[in-house]
C-alpha positions, 0 to 999 in steps of 0.5 A: 463574775467569778473568774474561775467559773466564767464560761463564755460562749463566743471566745475562750477564757482562761484565768490563773494567778490574777491574769485573765486570758481572752482568746478569739477562737474562730481561726478558720475565719481569722477570728471575726466578730459577730453580733453575739461576740461583740455583746459578750465581750462588752458584757465581760469587760463591764463585769470585770469592774467587779472582779477584784481577783482579776488584776490584768487581762490578755486578749489574743487570737487563735490560729496565728491571727488576732481578728479580721473584724466584723464578719462579712456574712454575719454582720456586714450583710445584715447591716445592709438590710437594716433601717436606721434605728437598728443600725444605730443600735448596732453602732452604739453597741460596738462603741459600748465595747470600747467604753467597757474596755476603757472603763474596766480598771484592769490593764489590758494587754493585746497580743497581736499576730497576723491579721488585725483589721477593722473592729479587730484593730479597734480591740487592739487600739482600745487595749492599754498595751500592745505586743505584736509579732513581725507578721502583724498587719493592722488596718482600720479598713472601714473606708474600704467598705464605704464607711467612715474611719470614725468607728468605735472611737478611732478618731479620738483614740488613735491620734493619741497613740500614733499622732494626728497625721499618721492616724489620718493616713490610716483612717482615710486610706484603710491601708495595712500598717506593718508591724515595724511601722506600728512599733516605730509609730508607737502603736505597738509597745514592742515586737516579739517572735511568734513563738514568744508572743503569748509568753511575753504578753503573760509575763507583762500581764503578770508583772502588772498583776503583781503591782498595786492593782488599785493604783493601776486602776486609778492610773487608767482612769486618769489616762482616760479622763485627762484627755478632755481637761486643761493642765491645771484641772489635770494636775488637781485631778492627779493630786486628788487621785494620788492622795487616795492612793496614799491612803491604801494599804499597798502604799504602806506595804511598799514603804515597809518593804522598802525600809526592810529592804524587801520587795513589796507584796501588793494586794490591791487594797 
């Protein structure tokens, strides 16, 4: 995928200076997801594995809301008429979107304003870093439509962000978490004013993009893989990962820049 020429059908795409911006763009409906947009987002994040020019990603929503989740009429209604094989195809496809987000090496920054609900909350959860405005309202509201809270990896990922008890409350009740709660609980890295949200997200993404891109990908891989291993295994995994990073040109550049009392210029190799 060449970032400059990518033309998605179901969301907006912008690319500049190593940072790709994905904007969910159905503001009149609070940016709901459809079968097609799920699949296109999944395919895009899969393709980013091979897009070396892209160093960081910002995901946002147009019109003052992040995303209201699965479209009631375009997703929920058809699901009530499907048989089990088709239902399982759908739930595996939505789960594949989260897998693709976690597997792409680029750090993902979610810029959250307004409604961030259902699958929209999952998109924020699956990102690496999250900024929000004080107006952000986040809900994993699956139980409100008669479903379990264990959707798209929520029972695995959310407790690791906010803790088991808080995750259980959000997933059982489906209630909205305020922006202040989200920041206090660690779901949001910080809150910013609505007029500064995208700017701050891009400043953060640009700082990540200017860093050692290969090493950032290793960090993201280790954050994912070390969930399911013991401490001794994790330490060995990190020893091997760090040795790989020590063989990169970025590591050498950082030393040479330090010795010359200059800022390093990382190139991701």
